C-alpha positions in Angstrom: 50.2 -5.8 124.8 52.1 -5.9 128.3 54.6 -3.4 128.7 57.2 -6.1 130.1 56.4 -8.0 126.9 57.4 -5.2 124.6 59.9 -5.0 126.4 60.9 -8.3 126.4 60.3 -8.3 121.9 62.0 -5.7 121.6 65.5 -6.8 123.4 65.2 -10.1 121.7 64.8 -8.7 118.2 67.0 -5.9 118.1 70.1 -8.5 119.9 69.2 -11.0 116.8 69.0 -8.3 114.0 72.6 -7.5 115.1 73.7 -11.0 115.1 74.6 -11.1 118.7 73.9 -14.1 121.4 73.1 -13.7 124.1 76.5 -13.5 125.8 77.6 -11.0 123.5 75.2 -8.4 124.3 75.2 -9.0 128.3 79.1 -8.0 127.2 78.8 -5.5 125.3 76.1 -3.8 127.6 77.9 -4.6 130.7 75.5 -7.0 132.8 75.7 -10.3 133.5 74.6 -12.5 131.6 72.0 -14.1 134.0 71.2 -10.5 133.9 70.4 -10.6 130.2 68.5 -14.2 130.8 66.6 -12.8 133.1 65.5 -9.9 131.0 65.0 -12.1 127.9 62.6 -14.2 130.0 60.2 -11.6 130.9 61.6 -11.9 134.6 58.9 -9.5 137.1 61.7 -7.7 139.1 64.7 -6.1 137.0 67.3 -3.3 138.3 66.3 0.0 135.6 69.8 0.9 135.2 70.8 -2.3 134.1 67.7 -2.4 131.8 68.9 1.0 130.7 72.6 0.0 130.2 71.4 -3.0 127.4 68.4 -0.5 126.0 71.3 2.4 125.5 72.9 -0.2 122.8 70.0 0.4 120.7 69.3 4.0 121.3 66.5 3.9 123.7 66.4 3.8 127.6 63.2 3.2 129.7 60.3 5.8 130.6 57.1 6.1 131.3 53.8 5.2 129.7 50.3 6.2 129.7 48.3 3.5 130.6 45.6 4.9 129.2 47.2 6.2 125.6 43.2 7.1 124.4 43.2 10.2 127.1 
């Protein structure tokens, strides 16, 4: 699974687990609803600081991931 798809799935699952709507999560994270929708739809270019605002609510943040996990 691609990293972008993992991020999309993570955010959707966490939001649904907490019974939050997209507008609720956007408001709690301090980001716009359009940004959150773009994030959950896997838009190719997103501001990392705003992605981290959303992830922070779940106790996570973006970080470097090795391209080849077997090394």
